[in-house]
N, CA, C and O atoms as a Maestro MAE file, in Angstrom:
{
 s_m_m2io_version
 :::
 2.0.0
}

f_m_ct {
 s_m_title
 :::
 protein
 m_atom[300] {
  # First column is atom index #
  i_m_mmod_type
  r_m_x_coord
  r_m_y_coord
  r_m_z_coord
  i_m_residue_number
  s_m_chain_name
  s_m_pdb_residue_name
  s_m_pdb_atom_name
  i_m_atomic_number
  :::
  1 25 -13.597 6.310 -20.340 1 A "MET " " N  " 7
  2 3 -12.155 7.244 -19.796 1 A "MET " " CA " 6
  3 2 -12.225 6.400 -18.860 1 A "MET " " C  " 6
  4 15 -13.277 5.882 -18.485 1 A "MET " " O  " 8
  5 25 -10.876 6.133 -18.293 2 A "GLY " " N  " 7
  6 3 -10.276 6.041 -16.801 2 A "GLY " " CA " 6
  7 2 -10.295 6.564 -16.174 2 A "GLY " " C  " 6
  8 15 -10.653 7.727 -16.360 2 A "GLY " " O  " 8
  9 25 -9.851 6.021 -14.707 3 A "LYS " " N  " 7
  10 3 -9.405 7.028 -13.310 3 A "LYS " " CA " 6
  11 2 -8.319 7.875 -13.157 3 A "LYS " " C  " 6
  12 15 -7.247 7.271 -13.207 3 A "LYS " " O  " 8
  13 25 -8.254 8.800 -13.025 4 A "ASP " " N  " 7
  14 3 -6.901 9.742 -13.682 4 A "ASP " " CA " 6
  15 2 -6.200 8.977 -12.486 4 A "ASP " " C  " 6
  16 15 -6.619 8.154 -11.673 4 A "ASP " " O  " 8
  17 25 -4.803 9.649 -12.725 5 A "GLN " " N  " 7
  18 3 -4.105 8.524 -11.693 5 A "GLN " " CA " 6
  19 2 -3.308 9.804 -11.635 5 A "GLN " " C  " 6
  20 15 -3.130 10.717 -12.440 5 A "GLN " " O  " 8
  21 25 -2.729 9.468 -9.945 6 A "HIS " " N  " 7
  22 3 -2.111 11.037 -8.720 6 A "HIS " " CA " 6
  23 2 -0.309 10.426 -9.488 6 A "HIS " " C  " 6
  24 15 -0.022 9.341 -9.992 6 A "HIS " " O  " 8
  25 25 0.625 11.766 -9.244 7 A "VAL " " N  " 7
  26 3 1.709 11.037 -8.632 7 A "VAL " " CA " 6
  27 2 2.031 11.823 -6.632 7 A "VAL " " C  " 6
  28 15 2.453 12.903 -6.217 7 A "VAL " " O  " 8
  29 25 1.637 10.790 -6.090 8 A "VAL " " N  " 7
  30 3 1.548 11.613 -5.651 8 A "VAL " " CA " 6
  31 2 2.925 11.496 -4.006 8 A "VAL " " C  " 6
  32 15 2.300 10.569 -3.490 8 A "VAL " " O  " 8
  33 25 4.008 11.700 -3.095 9 A "PRO " " N  " 7
  34 3 4.612 11.373 -2.047 9 A "PRO " " CA " 6
  35 2 4.139 10.709 -0.694 9 A "PRO " " C  " 6
  36 15 3.347 11.044 0.187 9 A "PRO " " O  " 8
  37 25 5.572 8.820 -1.065 10 A "HIS " " N  " 7
  38 3 4.423 8.977 0.081 10 A "HIS " " CA " 6
  39 2 5.963 7.680 1.053 10 A "HIS " " C  " 6
  40 15 6.708 6.830 0.566 10 A "HIS " " O  " 8
  41 25 5.765 8.257 2.687 11 A "ASN " " N  " 7
  42 3 7.082 7.669 3.274 11 A "ASN " " CA " 6
  43 2 7.958 7.908 2.854 11 A "ASN " " C  " 6
  44 15 8.612 6.867 2.803 11 A "ASN " " O  " 8
  45 25 8.915 9.307 2.150 12 A "GLY " " N  " 7
  46 3 10.336 9.848 1.709 12 A "GLY " " CA " 6
  47 2 10.410 8.643 -0.120 12 A "GLY " " C  " 6
  48 15 11.067 8.829 -1.144 12 A "GLY " " O  " 8
  49 25 9.426 7.529 0.246 13 A "ASP " " N  " 7
  50 3 9.168 6.885 -1.725 13 A "ASP " " CA " 6
  51 2 7.420 7.853 -2.345 13 A "ASP " " C  " 6
  52 15 6.602 8.674 -1.930 13 A "ASP " " O  " 8
  53 25 7.623 7.278 -3.165 14 A "TRP " " N  " 7
  54 3 6.479 8.190 -4.625 14 A "TRP " " CA " 6
  55 2 5.138 6.953 -4.376 14 A "TRP " " C  " 6
  56 15 4.799 6.100 -3.556 14 A "TRP " " O  " 8
  57 25 4.911 7.252 -5.045 15 A "ALA " " N  " 7
  58 3 3.072 6.076 -5.157 15 A "ALA " " CA " 6
  59 2 2.576 6.925 -6.069 15 A "ALA " " C  " 6
  60 15 2.589 8.154 -6.132 15 A "ALA " " O  " 8
  61 25 2.007 5.844 -6.972 16 A "VAL " " N  " 7
  62 3 0.284 6.288 -8.280 16 A "VAL " " CA " 6
  63 2 -0.583 6.156 -7.136 16 A "VAL " " C  " 6
  64 15 -0.193 5.724 -6.051 16 A "VAL " " O  " 8
  65 25 -1.709 6.513 -7.372 17 A "LYS " " N  " 7
  66 3 -2.437 6.395 -7.049 17 A "LYS " " CA " 6
  67 2 -3.918 6.100 -7.531 17 A "LYS " " C  " 6
  68 15 -4.644 6.794 -6.821 17 A "LYS " " O  " 8
  69 25 -4.507 5.538 -8.225 18 A "GLY " " N  " 7
  70 3 -5.893 6.312 -9.383 18 A "GLY " " CA " 6
  71 2 -6.815 6.776 -8.507 18 A "GLY " " C  " 6
  72 15 -6.820 6.464 -7.316 18 A "GLY " " O  " 8
  73 25 -7.896 7.783 -9.220 19 A "ASN " " N  " 7
  74 3 -8.702 9.059 -8.586 19 A "ASN " " CA " 6
  75 2 -9.578 7.920 -7.797 19 A "ASN " " C  " 6
  76 15 -10.132 6.894 -8.191 19 A "ASN " " O  " 8
  77 25 -9.463 8.562 -6.475 20 A "GLY " " N  " 7
  78 3 -10.956 7.606 -5.569 20 A "GLY " " CA " 6
  79 2 -10.513 6.436 -5.053 20 A "GLY " " C  " 6
  80 15 -11.375 5.954 -4.318 20 A "GLY " " O  " 8
  81 25 -9.462 5.724 -5.129 21 A "ASN " " N  " 7
  82 3 -8.763 4.150 -4.585 21 A "ASN " " CA " 6
  83 2 -8.695 4.551 -3.143 21 A "ASN " " C  " 6
  84 15 -9.217 5.631 -2.868 21 A "ASN " " O  " 8
  85 25 -7.914 3.584 -1.782 22 A "ASP " " N  " 7
  86 3 -7.922 3.711 -0.843 22 A "ASP " " CA " 6
  87 2 -6.463 3.075 -0.919 22 A "ASP " " C  " 6
  88 15 -5.918 3.293 0.163 22 A "ASP " " O  " 8
  89 25 -5.614 2.369 -1.781 23 A "ARG " " N  " 7
  90 3 -5.286 1.878 -1.633 23 A "ARG " " CA " 6
  91 2 -4.092 1.965 -3.203 23 A "ARG " " C  " 6
  92 15 -4.395 1.788 -4.383 23 A "ARG " " O  " 8
  93 25 -2.357 2.391 -2.431 24 A "PHE " " N  " 7
  94 3 -2.014 2.902 -4.134 24 A "PHE " " CA " 6
  95 2 -1.446 1.863 -4.800 24 A "PHE " " C  " 6
  96 15 -0.867 0.803 -4.561 24 A "PHE " " O  " 8
  97 25 -1.661 2.259 -5.347 25 A "THR " " N  " 7
  98 3 -1.177 1.642 -7.615 25 A "THR " " CA " 6
  99 2 0.621 0.513 -7.015 25 A "THR " " C  " 6
  100 15 1.043 -0.612 -6.748 25 A "THR " " O  " 8
  101 25 0.935 1.749 -7.121 26 A "LYS " " N  " 7
  102 3 2.303 0.357 -6.987 26 A "LYS " " CA " 6
  103 2 3.429 2.036 -6.404 26 A "LYS " " C  " 6
  104 15 3.492 3.097 -7.025 26 A "LYS " " O  " 8
  105 25 4.277 1.624 -4.831 27 A "ILE " " N  " 7
  106 3 4.777 2.551 -4.206 27 A "ILE " " CA " 6
  107 2 6.390 2.066 -4.635 27 A "ILE " " C  " 6
  108 15 6.879 0.946 -4.485 27 A "ILE " " O  " 8
  109 25 7.356 3.894 -5.502 28 A "THR " " N  " 7
  110 3 7.881 2.929 -6.321 28 A "THR " " CA " 6
  111 2 9.662 3.695 -5.316 28 A "THR " " C  " 6
  112 15 9.504 3.141 -4.228 28 A "THR " " O  " 8
  113 25 10.784 4.388 -5.195 29 A "SER " " N  " 7
  114 3 11.452 4.744 -4.690 29 A "SER " " CA " 6
  115 2 12.171 6.174 -5.013 29 A "SER " " C  " 6
  116 15 12.709 6.891 -4.169 29 A "SER " " O  " 8
  117 25 12.021 6.556 -7.035 30 A "THR " " N  " 7
  118 3 11.420 8.172 -7.589 30 A "THR " " CA " 6
  119 2 10.605 7.968 -7.911 30 A "THR " " C  " 6
  120 15 10.033 6.930 -8.245 30 A "THR " " O  " 8
  121 25 10.215 9.657 -7.850 31 A "GLN " " N  " 7
  122 3 9.070 10.036 -9.310 31 A "GLN " " CA " 6
  123 2 9.109 9.787 -10.144 31 A "GLN " " C  " 6
  124 15 8.044 9.822 -10.760 31 A "GLN " " O  " 8
  125 25 10.624 9.226 -11.041 32 A "LYS " " N  " 7
  126 3 10.675 9.106 -12.309 32 A "LYS " " CA " 6
  127 2 9.882 8.066 -12.264 32 A "LYS " " C  " 6
  128 15 8.885 8.009 -12.983 32 A "LYS " " O  " 8
  129 25 10.318 6.796 -11.149 33 A "GLU " " N  " 7
  130 3 9.612 5.455 -11.989 33 A "GLU " " CA " 6
  131 2 7.770 5.276 -11.718 33 A "GLU " " C  " 6
  132 15 6.793 4.558 -11.927 33 A "GLU " " O  " 8
  133 25 8.199 6.403 -11.167 34 A "ALA " " N  " 7
  134 3 5.890 6.095 -10.792 34 A "ALA " " CA " 6
  135 2 6.005 7.402 -11.361 34 A "ALA " " C  " 6
  136 15 5.922 8.202 -10.429 34 A "ALA " " O  " 8
  137 25 6.180 8.084 -12.610 35 A "ILE " " N  " 7
  138 3 5.576 9.213 -12.872 35 A "ILE " " CA " 6
  139 2 5.585 7.754 -14.303 35 A "ILE " " C  " 6
  140 15 4.462 7.268 -14.428 35 A "ILE " " O  " 8
  141 25 6.524 7.205 -15.135 36 A "ASP " " N  " 7
  142 3 6.322 6.470 -16.243 36 A "ASP " " CA " 6
  143 2 5.140 5.378 -15.818 36 A "ASP " " C  " 6
  144 15 4.177 5.112 -16.538 36 A "ASP " " O  " 8
  145 25 5.481 4.612 -14.087 37 A "TYR " " N  " 7
  146 3 4.210 4.047 -14.303 37 A "TYR " " CA " 6
  147 2 2.490 4.269 -14.418 37 A "TYR " " C  " 6
  148 15 1.407 3.737 -14.663 37 A "TYR " " O  " 8
  149 25 3.418 5.878 -13.911 38 A "ALA " " N  " 7
  150 3 0.960 6.560 -13.910 38 A "ALA " " CA " 6
  151 2 0.920 6.840 -15.168 38 A "ALA " " C  " 6
  152 15 -0.212 6.962 -15.636 38 A "ALA " " O  " 8
  153 25 2.070 7.025 -16.080 39 A "ARG " " N  " 7
  154 3 1.855 7.572 -17.654 39 A "ARG " " CA " 6
  155 2 1.115 6.378 -18.498 39 A "ARG " " C  " 6
  156 15 0.137 6.357 -19.245 39 A "ARG " " O  " 8
  157 25 2.139 5.291 -17.977 40 A "LYS " " N  " 7
  158 3 1.344 4.087 -19.004 40 A "LYS " " CA " 6
  159 2 -0.560 3.730 -18.783 40 A "LYS " " C  " 6
  160 15 -1.417 3.298 -19.553 40 A "LYS " " O  " 8
  161 25 -0.574 4.140 -17.459 41 A "ILE " " N  " 7
  162 3 -2.146 4.164 -16.947 41 A "ILE " " CA " 6
  163 2 -2.348 4.250 -17.016 41 A "ILE " " C  " 6
  164 15 -3.276 3.450 -17.137 41 A "ILE " " O  " 8
  165 25 -2.610 5.868 -17.356 42 A "ALA " " N  " 7
  166 3 -3.573 6.856 -18.549 42 A "ALA " " CA " 6
  167 2 -3.177 6.399 -19.300 42 A "ALA " " C  " 6
  168 15 -3.740 5.327 -19.523 42 A "ALA " " O  " 8
  169 25 -2.134 6.696 -20.152 43 A "GLN " " N  " 7
  170 3 -2.161 6.710 -21.471 43 A "GLN " " CA " 6
  171 2 -3.428 5.637 -22.139 43 A "GLN " " C  " 6
  172 15 -4.147 5.875 -23.109 43 A "GLN " " O  " 8
  173 25 -3.411 4.047 -21.009 44 A "ASN " " N  " 7
  174 3 -3.886 2.642 -21.947 44 A "ASN " " CA " 6
  175 2 -5.849 3.477 -21.749 44 A "ASN " " C  " 6
  176 15 -6.823 3.634 -22.485 44 A "ASN " " O  " 8
  177 25 -5.485 3.770 -20.327 45 A "GLN " " N  " 7
  178 3 -7.385 4.704 -19.281 45 A "GLN " " CA " 6
  179 2 -7.919 5.751 -20.464 45 A "GLN " " C  " 6
  180 15 -9.069 6.094 -20.736 45 A "GLN " " O  " 8
  181 25 -6.508 6.166 -21.130 46 A "GLU " " N  " 7
  182 3 -6.968 7.622 -21.704 46 A "GLU " " CA " 6
  183 2 -7.608 8.085 -20.812 46 A "GLU " " C  " 6
  184 15 -8.836 8.048 -20.895 46 A "GLU " " O  " 8
  185 25 -7.043 8.601 -19.807 47 A "SER " " N  " 7
  186 3 -7.437 9.507 -18.049 47 A "SER " " CA " 6
  187 2 -6.221 10.013 -18.368 47 A "SER " " C  " 6
  188 15 -5.339 9.586 -19.113 47 A "SER " " O  " 8
  189 25 -6.356 11.673 -17.222 48 A "GLU " " N  " 7
  190 3 -5.673 12.691 -16.503 48 A "GLU " " CA " 6
  191 2 -4.382 11.873 -16.043 48 A "GLU " " C  " 6
  192 15 -4.492 11.037 -15.147 48 A "GLU " " O  " 8
  193 25 -3.074 12.137 -16.705 49 A "LEU " " N  " 7
  194 3 -2.488 12.593 -14.804 49 A "LEU " " CA " 6
  195 2 -1.592 13.545 -13.869 49 A "LEU " " C  " 6
  196 15 -1.174 14.668 -14.151 49 A "LEU " " O  " 8
  197 25 -1.413 12.844 -12.735 50 A "PHE " " N  " 7
  198 3 -1.176 14.602 -12.586 50 A "PHE " " CA " 6
  199 2 -0.243 13.633 -11.710 50 A "PHE " " C  " 6
  200 15 -0.338 12.586 -11.069 50 A "PHE " " O  " 8
  201 25 1.240 15.128 -12.249 51 A "ILE " " N  " 7
  202 3 2.214 14.585 -11.003 51 A "ILE " " CA " 6
  203 2 2.088 15.980 -9.639 51 A "ILE " " C  " 6
  204 15 1.758 17.158 -9.779 51 A "ILE " " O  " 8
  205 25 2.496 15.231 -8.407 52 A "HIS " " N  " 7
  206 3 2.921 15.560 -7.198 52 A "HIS " " CA " 6
  207 2 3.396 16.109 -6.823 52 A "HIS " " C  " 6
  208 15 4.281 15.276 -6.627 52 A "HIS " " O  " 8
  209 25 4.304 18.102 -5.846 53 A "ARG " " N  " 7
  210 3 5.749 18.268 -5.417 53 A "ARG " " CA " 6
  211 2 5.414 17.417 -4.117 53 A "ARG " " C  " 6
  212 15 4.277 16.982 -3.935 53 A "ARG " " O  " 8
  213 25 6.327 17.226 -3.331 54 A "LYS " " N  " 7
  214 3 6.339 17.031 -2.265 54 A "LYS " " CA " 6
  215 2 6.210 17.952 -1.431 54 A "LYS " " C  " 6
  216 15 6.710 17.816 -0.314 54 A "LYS " " O  " 8
  217 25 5.581 18.985 -1.738 55 A "ASP " " N  " 7
  218 3 4.831 19.531 -0.479 55 A "ASP " " CA " 6
  219 2 2.462 18.845 -0.658 55 A "ASP " " C  " 6
  220 15 1.524 19.047 0.113 55 A "ASP " " O  " 8
  221 25 2.541 17.969 -2.253 56 A "GLY " " N  " 7
  222 3 1.774 16.962 -2.227 56 A "GLY " " CA " 6
  223 2 0.983 18.964 -3.598 56 A "GLY " " C  " 6
  224 15 -0.048 18.710 -4.221 56 A "GLY " " O  " 8
  225 25 1.301 19.796 -3.713 57 A "SER " " N  " 7
  226 3 1.365 20.649 -4.438 57 A "SER " " CA " 6
  227 2 1.392 20.015 -5.608 57 A "SER " " C  " 6
  228 15 2.086 19.034 -5.876 57 A "SER " " O  " 8
  229 25 0.183 20.905 -6.736 58 A "ILE " " N  " 7
  230 3 0.666 19.852 -8.170 58 A "ILE " " CA " 6
  231 2 1.106 20.252 -9.558 58 A "ILE " " C  " 6
  232 15 0.476 20.805 -10.460 58 A "ILE " " O  " 8
  233 25 2.512 19.774 -9.484 59 A "ARG " " N  " 7
  234 3 3.226 20.698 -10.926 59 A "ARG " " CA " 6
  235 2 3.332 20.357 -11.719 59 A "ARG " " C  " 6
  236 15 3.554 21.157 -12.629 59 A "ARG " " O  " 8
  237 25 3.286 19.354 -11.939 60 A "ASN " " N  " 7
  238 3 2.409 18.721 -13.807 60 A "ASN " " CA " 6
  239 2 1.446 18.102 -14.486 60 A "ASN " " C  " 6
  240 15 1.783 16.968 -14.826 60 A "ASN " " O  " 8
  241 25 0.433 18.399 -14.794 61 A "ARG " " N  " 7
  242 3 -0.353 17.225 -15.246 61 A "ARG " " CA " 6
  243 2 -0.282 16.812 -16.559 61 A "ARG " " C  " 6
  244 15 0.592 17.422 -17.175 61 A "ARG " " O  " 8
  245 25 -0.834 16.063 -17.159 62 A "ASP " " N  " 7
  246 3 -0.783 15.508 -19.014 62 A "ASP " " CA " 6
  247 2 -2.245 15.165 -18.974 62 A "ASP " " C  " 6
  248 15 -2.857 14.665 -18.030 62 A "ASP " " O  " 8
  249 25 -2.781 15.573 -20.351 63 A "SER " " N  " 7
  250 3 -3.840 14.505 -20.451 63 A "SER " " CA " 6
  251 2 -3.683 14.071 -21.477 63 A "SER " " C  " 6
  252 15 -3.321 14.861 -22.349 63 A "SER " " O  " 8
  253 25 -3.959 12.057 -21.988 64 A "PHE " " N  " 7
  254 3 -4.301 11.428 -22.488 64 A "PHE " " CA " 6
  255 2 -5.485 11.008 -22.127 64 A "PHE " " C  " 6
  256 15 -5.676 9.951 -21.526 64 A "PHE " " O  " 8
  257 25 -6.715 12.130 -22.607 65 A "GLY " " N  " 7
  258 3 -7.326 11.211 -23.292 65 A "GLY " " CA " 6
  259 2 -8.355 11.847 -23.436 65 A "GLY " " C  " 6
  260 15 -8.625 12.329 -22.336 65 A "GLY " " O  " 8
  261 25 -9.454 12.268 -24.530 66 A "ASN " " N  " 7
  262 3 -10.130 13.028 -25.922 66 A "ASN " " CA " 6
  263 2 -10.594 14.905 -24.878 66 A "ASN " " C  " 6
  264 15 -11.552 15.126 -24.138 66 A "ASN " " O  " 8
  265 25 -9.458 15.845 -25.291 67 A "ASP " " N  " 7
  266 3 -9.550 17.369 -24.189 67 A "ASP " " CA " 6
  267 2 -11.150 17.685 -24.174 67 A "ASP " " C  " 6
  268 15 -11.860 17.120 -25.005 67 A "ASP " " O  " 8
  269 25 -11.752 18.646 -23.167 68 A "SER " " N  " 7
  270 3 -12.552 18.585 -24.247 68 A "SER " " CA " 6
  271 2 -12.638 20.238 -24.577 68 A "SER " " C  " 6
  272 15 -13.619 20.935 -24.840 68 A "SER " " O  " 8
  273 25 -11.501 20.508 -24.480 69 A "CYS " " N  " 7
  274 3 -11.650 21.573 -25.169 69 A "CYS " " CA " 6
  275 2 -10.702 21.726 -25.972 69 A "CYS " " C  " 6
  276 15 -10.197 22.844 -25.873 69 A "CYS " " O  " 8
  277 25 -10.023 20.759 -27.094 70 A "PRO " " N  " 7
  278 3 -8.569 20.943 -27.469 70 A "PRO " " CA " 6
  279 2 -8.023 22.476 -28.853 70 A "PRO " " C  " 6
  280 15 -8.621 22.585 -29.923 70 A "PRO " " O  " 8
  281 25 -6.820 23.453 -28.433 71 A "PRO " " N  " 7
  282 3 -5.956 24.245 -28.303 71 A "PRO " " CA " 6
  283 2 -6.425 24.757 -30.240 71 A "PRO " " C  " 6
  284 15 -6.329 24.100 -31.277 71 A "PRO " " O  " 8
  285 25 -7.053 26.565 -29.914 72 A "LYS " " N  " 7
  286 3 -6.682 26.800 -31.678 72 A "LYS " " CA " 6
  287 2 -5.478 27.045 -32.344 72 A "LYS " " C  " 6
  288 15 -4.398 27.563 -32.059 72 A "LYS " " O  " 8
  289 25 -6.016 26.491 -33.364 73 A "ASP " " N  " 7
  290 3 -4.701 26.431 -34.566 73 A "ASP " " CA " 6
  291 2 -4.514 27.839 -34.925 73 A "ASP " " C  " 6
  292 15 -5.273 28.510 -35.624 73 A "ASP " " O  " 8
  293 25 -3.142 28.307 -34.229 74 A "ASN " " N  " 7
  294 3 -2.756 30.455 -34.493 74 A "ASN " " CA " 6
  295 2 -2.350 29.868 -35.679 74 A "ASN " " C  " 6
  296 15 -1.202 29.534 -35.387 74 A "ASN " " O  " 8
  297 25 -2.608 29.374 -37.309 75 A "LYS " " N  " 7
  298 3 -2.556 30.164 -38.044 75 A "LYS " " CA " 6
  299 2 -3.043 31.320 -38.553 75 A "LYS " " C  " 6
  300 15 -2.508 31.835 -39.535 75 A "LYS " " O  " 8
  :::
 }
 m_bond[299] {
  # First column is bond index #
  i_m_from
  i_m_to
  i_m_order
  :::
  1 1 2 1
  2 2 3 1
  3 3 4 2
  4 3 5 1
  5 5 6 1
  6 6 7 1
  7 7 8 2
  8 7 9 1
  9 9 10 1
  10 10 11 1
  11 11 12 2
  12 11 13 1
  13 13 14 1
  14 14 15 1
  15 15 16 2
  16 15 17 1
  17 17 18 1
  18 18 19 1
  19 19 20 2
  20 19 21 1
  21 21 22 1
  22 22 23 1
  23 23 24 2
  24 23 25 1
  25 25 26 1
  26 26 27 1
  27 27 28 2
  28 27 29 1
  29 29 30 1
  30 30 31 1
  31 31 32 2
  32 31 33 1
  33 33 34 1
  34 34 35 1
  35 35 36 2
  36 35 37 1
  37 37 38 1
  38 38 39 1
  39 39 40 2
  40 39 41 1
  41 41 42 1
  42 42 43 1
  43 43 44 2
  44 43 45 1
  45 45 46 1
  46 46 47 1
  47 47 48 2
  48 47 49 1
  49 49 50 1
  50 50 51 1
  51 51 52 2
  52 51 53 1
  53 53 54 1
  54 54 55 1
  55 55 56 2
  56 55 57 1
  57 57 58 1
  58 58 59 1
  59 59 60 2
  60 59 61 1
  61 61 62 1
  62 62 63 1
  63 63 64 2
  64 63 65 1
  65 65 66 1
  66 66 67 1
  67 67 68 2
  68 67 69 1
  69 69 70 1
  70 70 71 1
  71 71 72 2
  72 71 73 1
  73 73 74 1
  74 74 75 1
  75 75 76 2
  76 75 77 1
  77 77 78 1
  78 78 79 1
  79 79 80 2
  80 79 81 1
  81 81 82 1
  82 82 83 1
  83 83 84 2
  84 83 85 1
  85 85 86 1
  86 86 87 1
  87 87 88 2
  88 87 89 1
  89 89 90 1
  90 90 91 1
  91 91 92 2
  92 91 93 1
  93 93 94 1
  94 94 95 1
  95 95 96 2
  96 95 97 1
  97 97 98 1
  98 98 99 1
  99 99 100 2
  100 99 101 1
  101 101 102 1
  102 102 103 1
  103 103 104 2
  104 103 105 1
  105 105 106 1
  106 106 107 1
  107 107 108 2
  108 107 109 1
  109 109 110 1
  110 110 111 1
  111 111 112 2
  112 111 113 1
  113 113 114 1
  114 114 115 1
  115 115 116 2
  116 115 117 1
  117 117 118 1
  118 118 119 1
  119 119 120 2
  120 119 121 1
  121 121 122 1
  122 122 123 1
  123 123 124 2
  124 123 125 1
  125 125 126 1
  126 126 127 1
  127 127 128 2
  128 127 129 1
  129 129 130 1
  130 130 131 1
  131 131 132 2
  132 131 133 1
  133 133 134 1
  134 134 135 1
  135 135 136 2
  136 135 137 1
  137 137 138 1
  138 138 139 1
  139 139 140 2
  140 139 141 1
  141 141 142 1
  142 142 143 1
  143 143 144 2
  144 143 145 1
  145 145 146 1
  146 146 147 1
  147 147 148 2
  148 147 149 1
  149 149 150 1
  150 150 151 1
  151 151 152 2
  152 151 153 1
  153 153 154 1
  154 154 155 1
  155 155 156 2
  156 155 157 1
  157 157 158 1
  158 158 159 1
  159 159 160 2
  160 159 161 1
  161 161 162 1
  162 162 163 1
  163 163 164 2
  164 163 165 1
  165 165 166 1
  166 166 167 1
  167 167 168 2
  168 167 169 1
  169 169 170 1
  170 170 171 1
  171 171 172 2
  172 171 173 1
  173 173 174 1
  174 174 175 1
  175 175 176 2
  176 175 177 1
  177 177 178 1
  178 178 179 1
  179 179 180 2
  180 179 181 1
  181 181 182 1
  182 182 183 1
  183 183 184 2
  184 183 185 1
  185 185 186 1
  186 186 187 1
  187 187 188 2
  188 187 189 1
  189 189 190 1
  190 190 191 1
  191 191 192 2
  192 191 193 1
  193 193 194 1
  194 194 195 1
  195 195 196 2
  196 195 197 1
  197 197 198 1
  198 198 199 1
  199 199 200 2
  200 199 201 1
  201 201 202 1
  202 202 203 1
  203 203 204 2
  204 203 205 1
  205 205 206 1
  206 206 207 1
  207 207 208 2
  208 207 209 1
  209 209 210 1
  210 210 211 1
  211 211 212 2
  212 211 213 1
  213 213 214 1
  214 214 215 1
  215 215 216 2
  216 215 217 1
  217 217 218 1
  218 218 219 1
  219 219 220 2
  220 219 221 1
  221 221 222 1
  222 222 223 1
  223 223 224 2
  224 223 225 1
  225 225 226 1
  226 226 227 1
  227 227 228 2
  228 227 229 1
  229 229 230 1
  230 230 231 1
  231 231 232 2
  232 231 233 1
  233 233 234 1
  234 234 235 1
  235 235 236 2
  236 235 237 1
  237 237 238 1
  238 238 239 1
  239 239 240 2
  240 239 241 1
  241 241 242 1
  242 242 243 1
  243 243 244 2
  244 243 245 1
  245 245 246 1
  246 246 247 1
  247 247 248 2
  248 247 249 1
  249 249 250 1
  250 250 251 1
  251 251 252 2
  252 251 253 1
  253 253 254 1
  254 254 255 1
  255 255 256 2
  256 255 257 1
  257 257 258 1
  258 258 259 1
  259 259 260 2
  260 259 261 1
  261 261 262 1
  262 262 263 1
  263 263 264 2
  264 263 265 1
  265 265 266 1
  266 266 267 1
  267 267 268 2
  268 267 269 1
  269 269 270 1
  270 270 271 1
  271 271 272 2
  272 271 273 1
  273 273 274 1
  274 274 275 1
  275 275 276 2
  276 275 277 1
  277 277 278 1
  278 278 279 1
  279 279 280 2
  280 279 281 1
  281 281 282 1
  282 282 283 1
  283 283 284 2
  284 283 285 1
  285 285 286 1
  286 286 287 1
  287 287 288 2
  288 287 289 1
  289 289 290 1
  290 290 291 1
  291 291 292 2
  292 291 293 1
  293 293 294 1
  294 294 295 1
  295 295 296 2
  296 295 297 1
  297 297 298 1
  298 298 299 1
  299 299 300 2
  :::
 }
}
């Protein structure tokens, strides 16, 4: 499993940053572009994607790895 990816605000733009990294992987002008880029990395690395709001709080999260607790079947 790879590093979780975060889409975070950065000086009026949006940045993709791997969890624990000091540097940004990519800086984009739109959040959508950053999300698309980070999603590909998270899928490749079978990790988590965290999408932050402008205030830094987490607005959404996607898992592309092996979930430790899969949802139950509602049949």
